[in-house]
C-alpha positions, -999 to +999 in steps of 0.1 A: +568+184-310+535+189-291+525+225-289+508+242-260+477+248-281+475+212-291+478+200-255+450+223-245+427+208-272+435+173-260+428+183-224+394+200-233+383+169-253+394+145-226+375+165-199+344+166-221+345+128-224+351+124-187+321+145-179+299+126-204+308+090-195+289+088-161+257+091-180+262+057-196+268+038-164+241+031-138+265+029-108+251+031-073+275+054-053+253+053-021+246+021-003+214+002-013+195-013+017+185-049+011+150-062+021+152-079+055+119-097+053+102-080+083+079-056+065+047-060+045+066-054+013+053-073-017+078-075-047+049-080-072+039-044-065+070-033-085+046-030-115+031+001-097+059+024-108+042+058-110+019+079-089-009+075-115-006+037-112-005+039-074-036+060-074-054+038-099-045+006-079-058+021-047-090+034-064-097-001-079-096-017-044-117+012-030-143+005-057-145-032-049-148-025-012-172+004-017-148+029+000-154+066-006-123+083-020-122+111+006-128+090+037-107+078+065-110+042+051-095+054+018-065+070+036-060+038+056-062+018+023-037+041+006-013+037+036-016-001+034-008-001-004+023+020+002+034-004+030+032-032+005+049-012-023+080-002-004+104-016+021+125+008+043+157+022+029+167+055+011+163+055-027+192+074-044+201+087-078+226+065-097+252+080-121+231+076-152+202+095-137+221+123-121+257+117-115+264+151-099+238+144-072+250+108-068+286+120-064+276+147-039+258+121-019+290+100-018+315+127-011+296+153+009+263+140+025+240+112+016+210+136+016+222+151-017+216+119-035+183+110-019+153+114-042+125+137-032+103+137-064+075+112-059+077+099-095+114+092-092+109+075-058+084+052-075+112+037-096+126+019-065+113-010-043+128+008-013+120+042+002+128+058+036+102+073+059+102+107+044+102+093+008+072+071+015+054+101+031+062+122+000+046+095-022+015+094+000+012+132-001+013+132-039-018+109-040-036+129-013-030+161-033-047+145-063-076+135-040-079+170-025-073+156+010-054+178+034-023+166+051+008+179+070+042+164+079+053+154+114+089+157+123+104+135+150+140+133+162+150+105+138+118+098+119+092+114+096+055+107+096+024+126+086-013+132+095-043+136+074-074+157+079-107+139+075-137+159+086-126+179+116-101+154+129-064+148+121-054+111+118-018+099+123-002+079+094+031+061+091+034+038+061+072+033+068+073+019+103+038+003+100+024+007+135-005-015+147-029+013+154-067+018+154-087+047+140-093+061+175-056+058+185-047+077+153-068+107+163-049+138+173-074+142+201-061+109+215-023+114+213-020+152+211+014+151+193+031+134+222+056+110+209+057+088+240+021+079+234+028+067+199+056+042+209+032+016+223+017+010+188+050-001+173+066-036+173+094-033+198+110-065+184+114-048+150+122-014+165+141-018+198+154+018+194+121+036+196+135+062+219+160+070+192+133+074+166+108+093+187+128+108+215+116+110+251+089+133+264+090+152+231+064+168+209+064+164+171+073+193+148+041+199+128+045+211+092+024+235+071-009+221+058-006+208+022+030+219+019+052+202-007+083+194+014+120+195+004+117+224-021+155+232-019+163+195-026+139+195-056+157+226-071+191+211-064+181+178-082+165+197-111+196+218-117+222+190-112+200+167-134+203+192-163+240+198-156+247+161-155+235+158-191+250+190-205+281+199-185+304+179-209+296+206-235+312+233-215+349+225-222+341+221-259+323+254-260+353+270-242+377+254-267+357+267-297+355+302-282+393+301-276+400+290-312+377+317-325+396+343-307+429+330-320+416+331-356+403+367-352+436+380-338+458+374-369+430+388-391+428+420-370+466+423-370+467+419-408+439+444-413+456+470-390+488+466-409+471+472-443+455+504-430+487+518-413+499+550-432+534+549-447+560+575-438+569+600-466+603+618-468+589+645-490+575+678-476 
């Protein structure tokens, strides 16, 4: 006959195994966007799989072209390299990386599974507008070049400070735009002015991305965006690898209490004074 105690042990062990198993399977719970062949994406750039390699690759081209590393030309070059490194589409955590975040992205909201750490984004050929901007920001921080984010209704871009002028950058949607057209003094954060620099055959829904008669939302200079998402991914990343231990720890704690109870009862019984009939 199976006792209640034995059933609890089986349940605790089964739960531990269930919580451990996702770490061994690289399942994609969120949809993976395929490359549609319309962007500047170069699959050979997959070898550039870290921020350090991205910076070194950009620096090597800058050296050959005699481009100063804190110049507008360097920023433009970096943007071009990122355009070739990624095609558009959110990169997500899979189950072996962080199964809790991956599951939250599937069951609650896709944002929970979207990567925000630049090094983790670099493990994918695809990245969305915000993710490509995060990668570019990481290199700019290393180069001590100031930047800030630009929020649009359904898009995310950025601008970079060179000298006393802010320049618009968008490695994701790849506008055909000149140095003068990038200048804040030219477009004054008015989204309608930007639309003319984008390929309408690739983006027939520019009003959706940029809105109509709207101003962009300007972020804080040199801010590291998505701090809450970074904390969530850090915590769930640790839990994904360790939460399977919790039912086993609880089981051991429960067994320890059960062992202590008989010992305490036995000790109490030994110490209990006996009744005497004599006066």
